[in-house]
Z-matrix of the N, CA and C atoms (Angstrom, degrees):
N
C 1 1.449
C 2 1.522 1 108.22
N 3 1.315 2 117.68 1 140.61
C 4 1.450 3 123.42 2 -179.57
C 5 1.521 4 110.34 3 -89.31
N 6 1.328 5 117.21 4 154.89
C 7 1.455 6 121.77 5 179.00
C 8 1.507 7 111.39 6 -80.14
N 9 1.331 8 116.00 7 141.91
C 10 1.471 9 122.55 8 176.44
C 11 1.511 10 108.07 9 -111.11
N 12 1.328 11 117.29 10 151.89
C 13 1.458 12 122.76 11 174.12
C 14 1.527 13 108.63 12 -89.13
N 15 1.329 14 115.26 13 79.68
C 16 1.461 15 121.14 14 -179.85
C 17 1.517 16 107.23 15 -120.70
N 18 1.309 17 116.39 16 125.02
C 19 1.458 18 119.55 17 177.50
C 20 1.525 19 108.28 18 -82.71
N 21 1.305 20 116.00 19 158.27
C 22 1.465 21 120.42 20 176.05
C 23 1.518 22 111.13 21 -70.46
N 24 1.316 23 116.60 22 -26.25
C 25 1.456 24 122.38 23 179.44
C 26 1.514 25 109.11 24 -118.02
N 27 1.317 26 119.68 25 126.29
C 28 1.459 27 119.70 26 175.62
C 29 1.517 28 110.04 27 -65.39
N 30 1.337 29 115.91 28 152.89
C 31 1.456 30 121.06 29 178.54
C 32 1.519 31 110.86 30 -65.13
N 33 1.332 32 117.35 31 -29.86
C 34 1.452 33 120.80 32 -175.63
C 35 1.521 34 107.98 33 -146.81
N 36 1.313 35 117.82 34 108.01
C 37 1.459 36 120.88 35 -178.07
C 38 1.523 37 113.00 36 -60.65
N 39 1.340 38 117.70 37 -29.58
C 40 1.463 39 121.64 38 179.70
C 41 1.529 40 112.01 39 -75.50
N 42 1.340 41 117.52 40 -13.86
C 43 1.474 42 120.65 41 -175.09
C 44 1.524 43 111.40 42 -64.09
N 45 1.314 44 119.21 43 -24.70
C 46 1.459 45 120.86 44 -179.14
C 47 1.518 46 111.90 45 -66.83
N 48 1.300 47 117.07 46 -21.68
C 49 1.453 48 121.64 47 -177.91
C 50 1.510 49 111.79 48 -94.88
N 51 1.308 50 116.95 49 -17.58
C 52 1.458 51 121.88 50 -176.25
C 53 1.512 52 109.63 51 -108.81
N 54 1.327 53 117.95 52 157.52
C 55 1.464 54 120.33 53 175.46
C 56 1.534 55 110.87 54 -57.81
N 57 1.308 56 114.90 55 145.22
C 58 1.463 57 121.49 56 178.19
C 59 1.521 58 106.72 57 -106.03
N 60 1.321 59 115.44 58 125.16
C 61 1.466 60 122.90 59 -170.70
C 62 1.535 61 114.20 60 -51.03
N 63 1.328 62 117.31 61 -36.98
C 64 1.475 63 120.37 62 -172.94
C 65 1.526 64 113.88 63 -105.55
N 66 1.342 65 118.03 64 17.66
C 67 1.471 66 120.72 65 173.82
C 68 1.529 67 108.08 66 -105.91
N 69 1.330 68 115.48 67 122.18
C 70 1.461 69 122.84 68 -179.54
C 71 1.536 70 108.87 69 -122.89
N 72 1.310 71 116.11 70 164.96
C 73 1.462 72 121.43 71 171.88
C 74 1.520 73 108.34 72 -121.91
N 75 1.328 74 115.76 73 143.95
C 76 1.455 75 120.66 74 175.67
C 77 1.525 76 107.10 75 -132.27
N 78 1.348 77 115.76 76 129.85
C 79 1.457 78 120.23 77 -171.61
C 80 1.522 79 110.40 78 -155.61
N 81 1.317 80 117.06 79 151.59
C 82 1.466 81 123.38 80 167.45
C 83 1.521 82 106.30 81 -115.24
N 84 1.344 83 116.28 82 124.32
C 85 1.467 84 119.94 83 -174.95
C 86 1.518 85 110.56 84 -144.08
N 87 1.329 86 115.39 85 158.87
C 88 1.456 87 119.70 86 176.34
C 89 1.529 88 109.63 87 -75.41
N 90 1.306 89 115.33 88 148.21
C 91 1.462 90 121.30 89 -174.80
C 92 1.522 91 113.35 90 -67.41
N 93 1.315 92 117.76 91 -41.60
C 94 1.458 93 120.53 92 -172.57
C 95 1.527 94 113.93 93 -83.19
N 96 1.317 95 117.52 94 -36.67
C 97 1.470 96 120.09 95 -172.51
C 98 1.538 97 114.57 96 -117.86
N 99 1.326 98 117.76 97 -4.38
C 100 1.465 99 121.73 98 -176.88
C 101 1.531 100 112.30 99 63.89
N 102 1.332 101 117.39 100 24.41
C 103 1.458 102 121.55 101 178.84
C 104 1.530 103 109.34 102 -68.31
N 105 1.361 104 115.06 103 138.40
C 106 1.465 105 119.29 104 179.84
C 107 1.523 106 113.17 105 -124.45
N 108 1.338 107 118.33 106 -20.11
C 109 1.456 108 117.71 107 -177.21
C 110 1.503 109 113.83 108 -169.14
N 111 1.340 110 113.54 109 172.09
C 112 1.464 111 121.03 110 175.41
C 113 1.528 112 108.36 111 -148.31
N 114 1.313 113 114.87 112 136.41
C 115 1.476 114 121.85 113 177.82
C 116 1.526 115 112.43 114 51.86
N 117 1.323 116 116.79 115 39.96
C 118 1.460 117 121.12 116 177.35
C 119 1.509 118 115.86 117 76.10
N 120 1.324 119 116.64 118 14.39
C 121 1.466 120 120.27 119 -178.70
C 122 1.529 121 109.09 120 -129.71
N 123 1.314 122 115.53 121 161.34
C 124 1.472 123 121.02 122 176.09
C 125 1.524 124 109.39 123 -70.22
N 126 1.332 125 116.55 124 153.48
C 127 1.462 126 120.97 125 177.92
C 128 1.513 127 112.09 126 -69.27
N 129 1.333 128 115.92 127 -40.95
C 130 1.464 129 121.73 128 -176.06
C 131 1.519 130 108.91 129 -138.58
N 132 1.319 131 116.41 130 144.25
C 133 1.458 132 121.12 131 170.81
C 134 1.514 133 107.09 132 -101.61
N 135 1.304 134 115.21 133 102.55
C 136 1.456 135 121.98 134 -177.35
C 137 1.523 136 108.47 135 -105.96
N 138 1.332 137 115.64 136 112.17
C 139 1.449 138 121.65 137 -172.88
C 140 1.520 139 112.69 138 -51.96
N 141 1.324 140 117.60 139 -49.64
C 142 1.456 141 120.63 140 -177.87
C 143 1.528 142 111.88 141 -68.78
N 144 1.315 143 117.57 142 -29.82
C 145 1.466 144 120.04 143 176.88
C 146 1.520 145 110.65 144 -69.57
N 147 1.320 146 117.56 145 -41.34
C 148 1.464 147 120.70 146 176.74
C 149 1.523 148 110.61 147 -62.71
N 150 1.316 149 116.44 148 -39.53
C 151 1.476 150 121.19 149 176.17
C 152 1.526 151 110.44 150 -63.86
N 153 1.321 152 117.14 151 -42.66
C 154 1.471 153 122.92 152 178.46
C 155 1.535 154 110.11 153 -61.92
N 156 1.325 155 116.90 154 -45.26
C 157 1.466 156 121.64 155 176.95
C 158 1.525 157 109.80 156 -56.83
N 159 1.308 158 116.72 157 -48.23
C 160 1.467 159 120.64 158 -178.76
C 161 1.516 160 110.91 159 -61.74
N 162 1.327 161 116.93 160 -49.70
C 163 1.475 162 120.48 161 -177.87
C 164 1.522 163 111.67 162 -63.35
N 165 1.321 164 117.37 163 -36.59
C 166 1.464 165 121.54 164 -176.69
C 167 1.527 166 111.25 165 -73.84
N 168 1.326 167 118.08 166 -37.61
C 169 1.467 168 121.17 167 -174.08
C 170 1.516 169 113.33 168 -96.73
N 171 1.320 170 118.68 169 -10.28
C 172 1.468 171 121.36 170 -177.01
C 173 1.527 172 110.94 171 -57.09
N 174 1.332 173 115.45 172 134.78
C 175 1.471 174 123.41 173 -179.98
C 176 1.538 175 112.59 174 65.38
N 177 1.317 176 116.44 175 22.00
C 178 1.462 177 121.15 176 176.10
C 179 1.534 178 107.61 177 -125.84
N 180 1.313 179 115.79 178 -170.82
C 181 1.463 180 122.16 179 -179.66
C 182 1.519 181 109.20 180 -105.06
N 183 1.337 182 115.93 181 134.50
C 184 1.471 183 120.38 182 173.31
C 185 1.529 184 108.13 183 -115.01
N 186 1.329 185 114.52 184 144.89
C 187 1.469 186 120.82 185 179.88
C 188 1.517 187 107.46 186 -129.58
N 189 1.330 188 116.42 187 131.91
C 190 1.458 189 120.17 188 177.09
C 191 1.513 190 109.06 189 -151.72
N 192 1.319 191 115.18 190 166.41
C 193 1.433 192 120.92 191 173.89
C 194 1.535 193 110.68 192 -73.15
N 195 1.320 194 115.67 193 165.92
C 196 1.470 195 120.89 194 -178.48
C 197 1.523 196 112.39 195 -59.00
N 198 1.329 197 117.76 196 -45.07
C 199 1.468 198 119.93 197 -178.29
C 200 1.521 199 111.34 198 -63.52
N 201 1.322 200 117.25 199 -41.85
C 202 1.463 201 120.16 200 177.40
C 203 1.511 202 110.09 201 -63.14
N 204 1.327 203 117.66 202 -43.56
C 205 1.469 204 121.09 203 179.48
C 206 1.528 205 110.69 204 -56.76
N 207 1.328 206 117.17 205 -44.99
C 208 1.453 207 119.36 206 -177.60
C 209 1.537 208 113.01 207 -77.32
N 210 1.324 209 117.52 208 -4.73
C 211 1.468 210 119.74 209 172.62
C 212 1.534 211 111.60 210 -85.64
N 213 1.333 212 117.61 211 -12.35
C 214 1.466 213 120.54 212 179.08
C 215 1.538 214 109.19 213 -68.28
N 216 1.337 215 117.75 214 135.81
C 217 1.457 216 119.49 215 179.41
C 218 1.538 217 112.42 216 -68.73
N 219 1.323 218 117.53 217 -26.88
C 220 1.466 219 123.30 218 177.07
C 221 1.520 220 106.92 219 -123.28
N 222 1.342 221 116.57 220 128.62
C 223 1.456 222 120.91 221 -178.50
C 224 1.519 223 109.89 222 -134.36
N 225 1.324 224 117.15 223 135.49
C 226 1.461 225 128.50 224 -13.17
C 227 1.529 226 110.42 225 -69.08
N 228 1.331 227 116.19 226 161.62
C 229 1.467 228 119.21 227 177.20
C 230 1.519 229 107.46 228 -65.45
N 231 1.330 230 116.92 229 128.66
C 232 1.478 231 120.41 230 -174.23
C 233 1.527 232 113.01 231 -69.11
N 234 1.330 233 114.04 232 152.80
C 235 1.467 234 123.27 233 175.84
C 236 1.523 235 113.02 234 58.88
N 237 1.317 236 115.64 235 33.13
C 238 1.456 237 123.58 236 175.17
C 239 1.522 238 107.95 237 -146.37
N 240 1.317 239 117.05 238 148.40
C 241 1.451 240 120.13 239 169.10
C 242 1.526 241 105.30 240 -80.30
N 243 1.334 242 116.83 241 121.83
C 244 1.460 243 122.74 242 -179.48
C 245 1.524 244 109.39 243 -100.66
N 246 1.331 245 116.03 244 126.40
C 247 1.466 246 121.81 245 177.01
C 248 1.527 247 108.02 246 -122.16
N 249 1.325 248 115.55 247 127.68
C 250 1.471 249 120.99 248 174.11
C 251 1.529 250 107.15 249 -100.61
N 252 1.315 251 115.40 250 129.21
C 253 1.458 252 121.76 251 173.66
C 254 1.520 253 107.12 252 -98.48
N 255 1.331 254 117.24 253 115.07
C 256 1.452 255 120.73 254 -174.26
C 257 1.523 256 111.21 255 -144.94
N 258 1.320 257 115.42 256 150.79
C 259 1.464 258 119.91 257 174.03
C 260 1.525 259 110.98 258 -84.11
N 261 1.338 260 116.07 259 -17.06
C 262 1.456 261 120.66 260 -177.48
C 263 1.516 262 113.53 261 -77.18
N 264 1.336 263 115.12 262 173.96
C 265 1.462 264 121.97 263 -178.06
C 266 1.522 265 113.02 264 -97.00
N 267 1.325 266 119.07 265 -1.05
C 268 1.447 267 121.42 266 -174.48
C 269 1.518 268 113.51 267 -64.95
N 270 1.318 269 114.98 268 153.74
C 271 1.462 270 120.80 269 171.60
C 272 1.520 271 107.07 270 -123.54
N 273 1.305 272 116.39 271 151.04
C 274 1.450 273 121.41 272 -172.71
C 275 1.523 274 107.91 273 -131.97
N 276 1.315 275 115.86 274 136.59
C 277 1.467 276 121.01 275 -176.48
C 278 1.532 277 111.59 276 -60.99
N 279 1.332 278 115.37 277 130.69
C 280 1.460 279 120.73 278 175.78
C 281 1.512 280 114.70 279 76.29
N 282 1.334 281 116.78 280 10.77
C 283 1.459 282 121.74 281 -175.23
C 284 1.526 283 109.50 282 -130.94
N 285 1.317 284 116.36 283 142.19
C 286 1.458 285 121.80 284 172.70
C 287 1.524 286 107.83 285 -87.29
N 288 1.315 287 116.91 286 146.41
C 289 1.452 288 121.16 287 179.60
C 290 1.535 289 109.42 288 -123.72
N 291 1.302 290 116.04 289 128.85
C 292 1.462 291 121.89 290 172.75
C 293 1.524 292 108.53 291 -122.87
N 294 1.325 293 116.70 292 159.58
C 295 1.461 294 120.01 293 -171.70
C 296 1.517 295 114.66 294 -120.31
N 297 1.330 296 117.45 295 1.01
C 298 1.460 297 117.59 296 -179.32
C 299 1.529 298 111.09 297 -158.83
N 300 1.301 299 114.45 298 160.65
C 301 1.460 300 121.60 299 173.97
C 302 1.519 301 109.63 300 -58.37
N 303 1.338 302 117.00 301 -42.23
C 304 1.461 303 121.22 302 -178.09
C 305 1.532 304 111.77 303 -60.47
N 306 1.335 305 116.34 304 -40.43
C 307 1.473 306 119.16 305 178.95
C 308 1.522 307 110.76 306 -62.71
N 309 1.335 308 117.29 307 -42.05
C 310 1.459 309 118.72 308 -179.92
C 311 1.522 310 111.69 309 -69.64
N 312 1.313 311 117.92 310 -39.76
C 313 1.470 312 120.64 311 177.25
C 314 1.530 313 109.61 312 -61.32
N 315 1.332 314 116.98 313 -44.28
C 316 1.472 315 120.28 314 177.55
C 317 1.527 316 110.49 315 -60.45
N 318 1.335 317 116.64 316 -42.95
C 319 1.466 318 120.55 317 178.74
C 320 1.525 319 110.07 318 -60.47
N 321 1.324 320 117.68 319 -45.98
C 322 1.473 321 121.47 320 -179.19
C 323 1.517 322 110.72 321 -62.60
N 324 1.322 323 117.34 322 -42.90
C 325 1.466 324 120.22 323 179.45
C 326 1.533 325 111.15 324 -64.08
N 327 1.326 326 116.93 325 -38.09
C 328 1.473 327 121.48 326 -179.35
C 329 1.523 328 113.04 327 -78.83
N 330 1.330 329 117.83 328 -10.32
C 331 1.461 330 122.81 329 -179.53
C 332 1.530 331 108.97 330 -131.68
N 333 1.331 332 118.57 331 64.03
C 334 1.471 333 121.41 332 -170.91
C 335 1.526 334 115.31 333 -66.42
N 336 1.329 335 118.10 334 -17.24
C 337 1.459 336 119.83 335 178.99
C 338 1.522 337 112.67 336 -89.94
N 339 1.308 338 116.72 337 -0.85
C 340 1.469 339 121.81 338 -178.43
C 341 1.523 340 109.45 339 -96.55
N 342 1.343 341 117.54 340 121.91
C 343 1.459 342 121.85 341 176.35
C 344 1.524 343 108.48 342 -81.66
N 345 1.324 344 116.13 343 126.12
C 346 1.462 345 122.91 344 -173.98
C 347 1.517 346 108.42 345 -117.28
N 348 1.338 347 116.80 346 118.98
C 349 1.463 348 123.29 347 -177.53
C 350 1.527 349 110.20 348 -107.38
N 351 1.322 350 116.89 349 117.02
C 352 1.465 351 122.56 350 173.37
C 353 1.527 352 106.07 351 -80.64
N 354 1.345 353 117.20 352 125.17
C 355 1.466 354 118.94 353 -174.55
C 356 1.530 355 113.08 354 -129.29
N 357 1.317 356 118.07 355 28.01
C 358 1.452 357 120.32 356 170.29
C 359 1.507 358 114.00 357 118.62
N 360 1.255 359 115.30 358 173.95
C 361 1.442 360 134.28 359 -6.15
C 362 1.517 361 112.04 360 -81.14
N 363 1.323 362 113.48 361 -162.38
C 364 1.459 363 119.01 362 -170.86
C 365 1.521 364 112.91 363 -61.31
N 366 1.333 365 119.12 364 -36.94
C 367 1.474 366 119.89 365 178.49
C 368 1.528 367 111.80 366 -66.48
N 369 1.320 368 116.82 367 -37.37
C 370 1.467 369 120.90 368 178.40
C 371 1.523 370 109.66 369 -67.38
N 372 1.344 371 116.96 370 -42.62
C 373 1.469 372 119.18 371 175.74
C 374 1.531 373 110.66 372 -57.19
N 375 1.326 374 116.57 373 -46.21
C 376 1.470 375 119.98 374 -178.77
C 377 1.522 376 111.76 375 -60.63
N 378 1.330 377 116.82 376 -41.63
C 379 1.465 378 120.86 377 -179.98
C 380 1.528 379 112.73 378 -60.71
N 381 1.337 380 116.48 379 -37.42
C 382 1.463 381 120.30 380 -170.41
C 383 1.514 382 114.84 381 -102.66
N 384 1.314 383 117.56 382 0.80
C 385 1.476 384 119.84 383 -177.54
C 386 1.528 385 111.96 384 -57.78
N 387 1.310 386 117.49 385 -35.60
C 388 1.466 387 119.66 386 -177.21
C 389 1.516 388 114.02 387 -76.89
N 390 1.328 389 118.11 388 -16.37
C 391 1.476 390 119.77 389 -179.69
C 392 1.524 391 113.32 390 -108.91
N 393 1.315 392 118.68 391 -8.43
C 394 1.478 393 120.83 392 178.91
C 395 1.523 394 109.95 393 -69.51
N 396 1.331 395 115.28 394 142.64
C 397 1.475 396 119.64 395 178.75
C 398 1.525 397 112.16 396 -106.28
N 399 1.338 398 116.84 397 -12.99
C 400 1.463 399 120.16 398 -177.42
C 401 1.524 400 108.23 399 -149.24
N 402 1.343 401 116.54 400 144.27
C 403 1.464 402 122.65 401 176.73
C 404 1.514 403 109.06 402 -121.27
N 405 1.324 404 117.66 403 126.31
C 406 1.451 405 123.73 404 171.47
C 407 1.527 406 105.05 405 -104.24
N 408 1.325 407 117.41 406 105.81
C 409 1.458 408 121.31 407 -171.21
C 410 1.523 409 110.13 408 -120.60
N 411 1.338 410 115.24 409 119.31
C 412 1.461 411 120.05 410 168.58
C 413 1.520 412 105.85 411 -88.26
N 414 1.336 413 115.07 412 119.42
C 415 1.462 414 120.51 413 -177.31
C 416 1.524 415 108.90 414 -100.26
N 417 1.333 416 115.25 415 119.88
C 418 1.455 417 122.14 416 -178.25
C 419 1.534 418 108.07 417 -99.02
N 420 1.315 419 115.81 418 123.48
C 421 1.464 420 122.49 419 -177.08
C 422 1.527 421 109.09 420 -90.86
N 423 1.336 422 116.58 421 89.83
C 424 1.449 423 120.13 422 -178.04
C 425 1.519 424 110.71 423 -83.28
N 426 1.340 425 116.35 424 135.85
C 427 1.457 426 121.96 425 -179.69
C 428 1.531 427 112.46 426 -77.42
N 429 1.320 428 115.67 427 -33.88
C 430 1.450 429 120.82 428 -177.36
C 431 1.530 430 109.38 429 -132.05
N 432 1.302 431 116.26 430 170.51
C 433 1.467 432 120.27 431 -179.26
C 434 1.522 433 110.28 432 -58.06
N 435 1.310 434 115.58 433 138.85
C 436 1.453 435 122.56 434 -179.37
C 437 1.524 436 107.42 435 -112.32
N 438 1.324 437 116.90 436 128.99
C 439 1.455 438 119.67 437 177.40
C 440 1.531 439 108.72 438 -72.38
N 441 1.335 440 116.16 439 128.58
C 442 1.464 441 121.20 440 -178.08
C 443 1.523 442 109.94 441 -153.57
N 444 1.335 443 115.36 442 155.60
C 445 1.468 444 120.13 443 173.97
C 446 1.527 445 112.25 444 -128.21
N 447 1.329 446 116.49 445 3.39
C 448 1.467 447 121.62 446 177.71
C 449 1.521 448 108.66 447 -128.65
N 450 1.334 449 115.64 448 137.16
C 451 1.467 450 120.46 449 -174.05
C 452 1.523 451 110.39 450 -137.61
N 453 1.339 452 115.59 451 146.28
C 454 1.450 453 122.43 452 173.21
C 455 1.524 454 107.50 453 -82.82
N 456 1.337 455 118.64 454 143.20
C 457 1.472 456 119.55 455 -179.83
C 458 1.534 457 111.80 456 -60.16
N 459 1.309 458 115.27 457 147.70
C 460 1.475 459 120.87 458 175.48
C 461 1.522 460 108.81 459 -66.34
N 462 1.326 461 116.69 460 143.91
C 463 1.463 462 120.61 461 174.33
C 464 1.515 463 107.75 462 -140.82
N 465 1.338 464 116.92 463 154.86
C 466 1.449 465 120.14 464 -172.12
C 467 1.523 466 112.24 465 -130.82
N 468 1.324 467 113.58 466 164.46
C 469 1.464 468 121.05 467 -178.87
C 470 1.521 469 113.20 468 -65.14
N 471 1.321 470 117.44 469 -18.05
C 472 1.465 471 120.00 470 178.02
C 473 1.527 472 111.69 471 -64.62
N 474 1.335 473 116.02 472 -31.70
C 475 1.460 474 121.17 473 -176.71
C 476 1.525 475 113.84 474 -106.80
N 477 1.322 476 117.11 475 -21.40
C 478 1.458 477 120.89 476 -171.73
C 479 1.527 478 110.52 477 -126.78
N 480 1.323 479 115.87 478 142.03
C 481 1.457 480 122.34 479 178.52
C 482 1.526 481 109.10 480 -116.23
N 483 1.323 482 116.50 481 125.90
C 484 1.452 483 121.28 482 176.43
C 485 1.532 484 108.24 483 -68.98
N 486 1.350 485 116.62 484 122.68
C 487 1.464 486 120.12 485 -179.40
C 488 1.535 487 112.25 486 -115.42
N 489 1.347 488 116.14 487 -12.15
C 490 1.465 489 120.24 488 177.02
C 491 1.524 490 108.76 489 -152.99
N 492 1.336 491 115.20 490 140.07
C 493 1.470 492 120.64 491 175.16
C 494 1.518 493 107.24 492 -149.60
N 495 1.330 494 116.40 493 121.56
C 496 1.448 495 120.77 494 177.04
C 497 1.521 496 109.87 495 -81.49
N 498 1.309 497 115.93 496 170.12
C 499 1.462 498 119.54 497 168.56
C 500 1.527 499 107.13 498 -75.52
N 501 1.331 500 116.16 499 162.81
C 502 1.466 501 119.13 500 179.87
C 503 1.518 502 110.31 501 -67.77
N 504 1.329 503 114.92 502 140.33
C 505 1.452 504 123.13 503 171.10
C 506 1.517 505 105.02 504 -98.40
N 507 1.331 506 116.91 505 131.64
C 508 1.466 507 120.02 506 -174.00
C 509 1.523 508 111.18 507 -121.39
N 510 1.349 509 117.78 508 82.75
C 511 1.456 510 120.02 509 178.34
C 512 1.526 511 110.92 510 -69.86
N 513 1.325 512 116.22 511 156.24
C 514 1.464 513 120.78 512 -177.75
C 515 1.519 514 113.12 513 -70.65
N 516 1.345 515 116.80 514 -31.95
C 517 1.466 516 119.76 515 -171.03
C 518 1.530 517 114.29 516 -114.28
N 519 1.307 518 117.50 517 15.34
C 520 1.472 519 120.69 518 -179.64
C 521 1.516 520 108.95 519 -148.81
N 522 1.318 521 117.13 520 165.58
C 523 1.475 522 119.34 521 177.85
C 524 1.528 523 110.59 522 -63.92
N 525 1.308 524 115.12 523 156.19
C 526 1.472 525 118.53 524 176.63
C 527 1.523 526 108.78 525 -73.35
N 528 1.339 527 114.85 526 155.28
C 529 1.465 528 119.82 527 -177.73
C 530 1.514 529 109.84 528 -153.57
N 531 1.334 530 115.12 529 164.58
C 532 1.460 531 120.07 530 178.64
C 533 1.530 532 108.62 531 -142.63
N 534 1.333 533 115.14 532 158.47
C 535 1.447 534 121.73 533 178.08
C 536 1.521 535 109.15 534 -98.26
N 537 1.321 536 116.24 535 136.97
C 538 1.468 537 121.02 536 176.63
C 539 1.528 538 108.51 537 -135.24
N 540 1.318 539 115.39 538 155.58
C 541 1.466 540 121.71 539 173.76
C 542 1.519 541 107.27 540 -134.22
N 543 1.316 542 115.15 541 134.00
C 544 1.468 543 122.33 542 179.07
C 545 1.529 544 109.55 543 -122.47
N 546 1.326 545 115.94 544 136.61
C 547 1.471 546 121.54 545 171.70
C 548 1.521 547 108.09 546 -104.44
N 549 1.318 548 115.12 547 143.94
C 550 1.462 549 118.21 548 174.48
C 551 1.510 550 109.24 549 -68.91
N 552 1.335 551 116.96 550 135.48
C 553 1.467 552 121.42 551 -179.93
C 554 1.531 553 110.23 552 -72.82
């Protein structure tokens, strides 16, 4: 297990309740239901979305749950600091391990120049929704109901402001989708 720069005392005890400037979320989800996966896998493999994920997170920190981490075809993801958030005691080669939301928030506060991307699964997204300051959301326009068992938390315009929206990308063999970015108001 690698060492993390986590202090025993957070710089600001109130920071756990407020958004943290350098914690972001990145996700691909369906537009109508916020579906993100089924049986531990993504709903769709969208070539340009995978490229977007790579370009956006490259040379930054990614955080995910253990199951999401082990769903990656290459582990750890290269040219990124990989952090697994887990309740277990395991350690994994080339990966940092944290055990709670509080540990990650403390890490983010103590490393303010480090961009931290939460990238799944659904329980990790739910835990960090209240502290994320930015959402990178690939919105998949599904024509019909999609079977799923994992969902991204609902979010609304009262809390989030759309700051970027691409035109739809229309692949031949998958649903159309677009990239969006939201800042917390």
